[in-house]
N, C-alpha and C positions, 0 to 999 in steps of 0.2 A: 504494500500500500504506500502510495506517495505521500510524503508529508509536506510537499511544496504547496503553498497556499496563495501564490501569486502566479499570474500568467508569465509566459516567456517574454511577452512584449513589455509587461510592467517591470519585470526584472531588468530588462535592458534599459528602460527609461530611468529607473531608479539608479542603476549603475552609471548612467550618463550624468545623473545629478550628483553622484559621488565625485565624479571628475570635475563637474562645474564648481562644487564647493571647494575642492582642492585648488582649482585655478583661482577662485576668488581669494583664498588664503594667500596664494602667491602674489596676486595683484596688490593686496593690502600690505603684505610684507615688503614688497618692492617700493610701494609708495611711502611706507613708513621709513624705509632706509633713505629714500630721496629727501623726505622732509627733515630727517635728522641731519643729513648732510647740508641742508640749506639753512640750518640754525633754527628749526621749529621743533624743539624737543617735546612740547605738549601735543602738537599735532602728530608727531612721530609716535608717541606713546598711544594716542588714540588709535592710530592706524595699526600699530603692532597688536594692540588688544583686539581690534576688529579681525585681524588675521587669525588670531587664536579662536575667536568665536566662529569663524567660518570653518575651521578645522573641526570644532565641536559639532557643527551641523553635518559635516561629512561623516563623522563617526556615528551620529544619530541615524543617518540613512543606512550606513553599513550594517548597523545592529538590527535595524528593521528588516532589511533584506534577509539577513541570516535567521532572524526570529520567524520569518514567514516561510522558511525552508528553501529560500533561494540561495544563490551563490554570489556574494558580494565580490566584485572585482575592482582592483585598484588599477586604473588606467594611467597612461602617460599624461603628464601635465604640460600644457603649452608654456613656453616662456612668457613671463609677464610683458605687457606692452612697454614701449619706450617710456622713459620718465616724462612726467608732465612738464609743460613749459613754465608753469608758475602755479601758485597755490589755487587760484580760481580754476585752472585747468584740472588740477588734481581733484578738487571737490566735484567738478562737473563730471569727470570720468568715473569717479566713485559712484555718483548717483546713477549714471547710465549703466554701470556694472550691476547695481542693485536692481534696476528696472529690468534688465535682461534676465537676471536670476528669477525675479518675480514671474516673468513670462514662462520660464521653464517650469516653475512650480505649478502654474496654472495648467500647463500641459499634463502634468502628473494628475492633478485634480480632475481634469476633463477625461483622461483615459480611465481613471478609477471609476468615474461616474458611468462612462460608456460600458465598462466591463461589470458594473454592479459589484465592484470590489470595495465594499463599504469599510473594511478594515484599513485599506490604503487611503481611501477617501478621508477617513477620520484622522489617520496619521498625518496626511498632507495639510490638514487644517491648521496644525501647529505652525507649519512653515508659511502658510498664507498670512497668519497673524504676525509672525516674525518678520516677514517681508514688508508688511505695513509699517512696522516699527523701524525697520532698517531704512526704508525710503524716507520716512518722516525725520529720522535722525540726521540723515545727510542733507535733506532740504533745510532743516533748521540750521545746520552748520553753514550752508550757503547763504541763508538769510543773515546770519551773524557776520559772516565775512563781508557781505555786501554792505551791511550797516557800518562795519568798522572801516571800510575803505572808501565809502561814498563821500567824496569831497563836496558834493553838491548839497549835502544835508548839513544844516547848521548844527554845530557842536556834535558831530557824529561820534566822537570819542565819548562824550558824556552820555549820549543815547545808548551806546554799547554798554557802558558801565551800568546805566539804569536797567537795561535789559537783564544783565547778569544779576543785579540785586533783586529785581522783581522775580526772577526765577527761584530765588531762595526765600522770598517773602512768605510769611504765614498767611493762611487763607481765612483766618478769623482773628478777632481782637477781643480780649476780655475787657468788658466795660464794668467798672466798679458799680455795685448797686448802692443805692441810697439806703441808709439805715434808719 
């Protein structure tokens, strides 16, 4: 009796996603190295941490394939793209990379739905949610970058600082009661 609980096509698509996650890790690792070399240690740390997160995603897919009786395969990883020309280019390319990954996840979800593979459909929902977070995270960074460098905005450095402060601000205030 076969213990394989995913189709051959789903196994292939999931293995393709393993490679995509590994390539994403390579891209963020390369961009982190680039940022560090350019004197952006905070951005480098962010990108290095993001590379680790992408590897964690890769392992999550590997474990799922194996748990469903498939065979996870570690494929060759393409070399990362050329270094970005500047920080804006780096962030734009990071966002495009996340959008491309989101579309790959949607392919898994669509196939799972077509095959009525509800286990994989449910598994992929975690990645759908994660990609919403990933895209939002990078878009927020692009917004902050734009705010920090937009010389057309009056006191843009102050607005950038205000935005950071508001991000940490409490959402409620204790008002003393009259006695």
